[in-house]
N, C-alpha and C positions, 0 to 999 in steps of 0.2 A: 413487523418488519414486513419490508417490501423486495424481492429480488426477480430475476427472473436467469432463466435455466435453460443453457442451450446444448442439445447432446453432442459426443462426438459423433463423426459422418461415418465411419466404418467399423464400430465395436459398440454392444453397449455395456459392457464394463470397461473402463476406461477413467484415469489419472482425471483431477479435477483442478483447473486453477479457478480461483476466485478474484474479483478484479471488482476494485476500491475506487470509486470518483473523487476527482478535486472537490477545492471548495473551502471550505467540506461541506457545502450548503447547496451542493451543485444536484444533478440528481443523474443515472442513467436511463436511457429508454428503449421501447421494445421496439426499436426499428431495425434496418440492417447496418451491420456494422463491417467493415471489411477485416478487421482484427478479429471479433468472434469467428467471423468464416475460417479467418488462417487456421487460427487457433484447432477450429473443430477438424477441418483438414487435415491437422497434424496428429490426431487422435486425443483430445482433449475434453472433457465436457465445460462448459464455461459456467460459472454465475456470475452473475451482474448486479450485486447489492443495494440499495438503497437503505443504508440504515439509516435510524434517529438523528434528524438534522436535514434529510436530504429535502430539496426543495418540491415542491408542486403537489405535494401530501397535503395541503394544507398548512395554515401556521401553527397552529398546536403541533403539530407533528416536527416541523423545522424547528420549533424554540423550546420543544425537549433536550436537544443541545446547548443550550445555557449552562456556561459553567462545567460542562460534563463530558468534551471532548477531550478524549483519552480517555472514559469510562463507556458512554451508555455504546459509541461506534463499535470498538472493541467486542463487548459485551454482544453485541448486535450479530458481528460479523462472526464470532465462533457457536451460537444459537444458532443461527440460519447454514451452517454448515455443517453441524451434527445432524438438523432436522435435514437437510437433502443427500448427508449419510444413508438415512433409514428408509426416503424415496427411492434413491435412483441408485445404479448399479454401478459405486465409486470404490475405484481402488484405494479404499486408506490409508495406505502407505506412500501414496504416492499425491496428496493433494497440496497446493500449493498455492501462494496468494502476490498477488500486484498491485500497487497502486501507485498513483504519480501525487504528487506535491500532498496536498494532504492526504489524500490516500494513502502515499507512502508512511507517513505518519500512521495511520492505523494500521496500514500491514504490518510493520515492523512490530507496533503493539501486542498483536495476536500473536506474533513470530516469538515473540518473549513472553507470552503468557499462556500459550498452551502448546504440549505439542503434538496437536492437530496437524501441525502445519510444518512439511518435511524442509520449506527452505521458501523463503520470500525473495522478490522483486520488489526496489525502491527506485521510483521514478524520479527522481528530481525532490526527492520525500523529504519532508520536515523530520529531523533526528534530532535538536536539540531546540525546544521553544523558547528558552530562555534568552540562548546565543540570538534566535529568531528577532524576538522581538527588539534586541538591541543594534540589530545590523540589518533586517528588511528593510524595505518602504515602508513611509510614515504612515499609510492605510492597512497592511499587515501587523504593524507592532499597536495600533490601537484595538483590532478585531480580538487579538487575542485575550485582551482581558477578560469579553464578553463570553470566550469561548470555553476559558479555562479558569483565570482568578488573577490572585497575589502571584509573584514570583515566586515563592517555593511549591506553590501549585503548578508551574511552569515547569519549575525544574522538574518534580517529580512524576510529572506527567509523561515526561519526553523517553523516547525510545533508548538513549544513551543510558538514563537513570535504571531504566529495567533491565538493559542489555550484561550493565555489572553484576547484577543481583540472581541473576541465571543460569540454575546448576547443570544445564546441559547446554553441550556444543550447539552452536546455530548456524546454518547456511543463510546466505545474500548475496544478492547481484544488484550491484548500486550503479546509477545509470545515471548520469550528470551532465549537467553543459555547462565549461568552462568559463563561462559568462554568464553567469547565472545572478543575479542581482536580488530577487527571491531567494531561494535556499540559496546561500554561498558554495561554491563547492568545497570548501573547508569542513562545513558543518559532514558532509556524506564519506570523507575522507577519515575524521575523527569516529565516526560511527564503523566504519570497517575496522580502524585499529584497534575499536573496542572489544568488536567481535572475535577480533585474531588474538588478542588477548585471555581472552575466555577459552579459546583452544578451538573458536569456530571457525569457520572459511568463510571468506567475504572476497567476492569478485568483485573489481571498479573497472566500469567501462567510462571514460571520459572523452567528450567532443568537443577539443578546446574554443570551436567557434559557434557553440549554441549556446542558448539563452535558457529561460524556464520553460523545457520544451521543447521534444527533439524534433523538426520539421525539415531538414534537407532531406530530402527521398533518400539519397545511397546513405546518409549517416541512419535514416530508421531501418533501413536493409541491414543494415551493419548490424543493428540494435536487435532487431526480431530474431538474427541470425545467432546472437551471441546468447539472448534469451531463452531460445530453443534447447539451442546447446546444454544449456546448465540445467533446467528440468529433465533431459536425457539422460 
């Protein structure tokens, strides 16, 4: 597994934010990222992870995700964070995970799978793959069969399936565009309701005029301020 660790700027012992890229076959790179710098300045360690299925590590690594999305990516995140906690001065009571789009799917599944994470942020993340296959655009719906499998597997790999079976209260922040046609807003609202029905805490930040991705500078500023307050 591959990942890039960036230390908090002012403290050796600090909480951790794990970032999961979208795609899910995209990748993160060791280049300057202003968001990484922002979180470092706010006192967080950052772990950018490239779980199995990520691009630019060879075809074999990318094709490890075939039929395994929701399993191998979740396992990789948990394993890499556990390894990081052994190597670096991480406040293990304050490990957070965030992911966008497909990364939100992984982040939420990791949150429901292990108590390792205190909370998760899902940025327009996939919560119900079965619903996604029926309502998203044509390319994404066909891609899911390769990533997961049949309808039963689509349902059972979804964070909505896992949250109803989780025995502990969960904390999550959902950031969503009101005009998103890839992950429709109802997915996010339904997942938030599931968490609250199970005794957890779900916060939702909806931008009415945003699509699949938060792009307007003012909206991004609002999003970062809300996310920082959520972690604090």
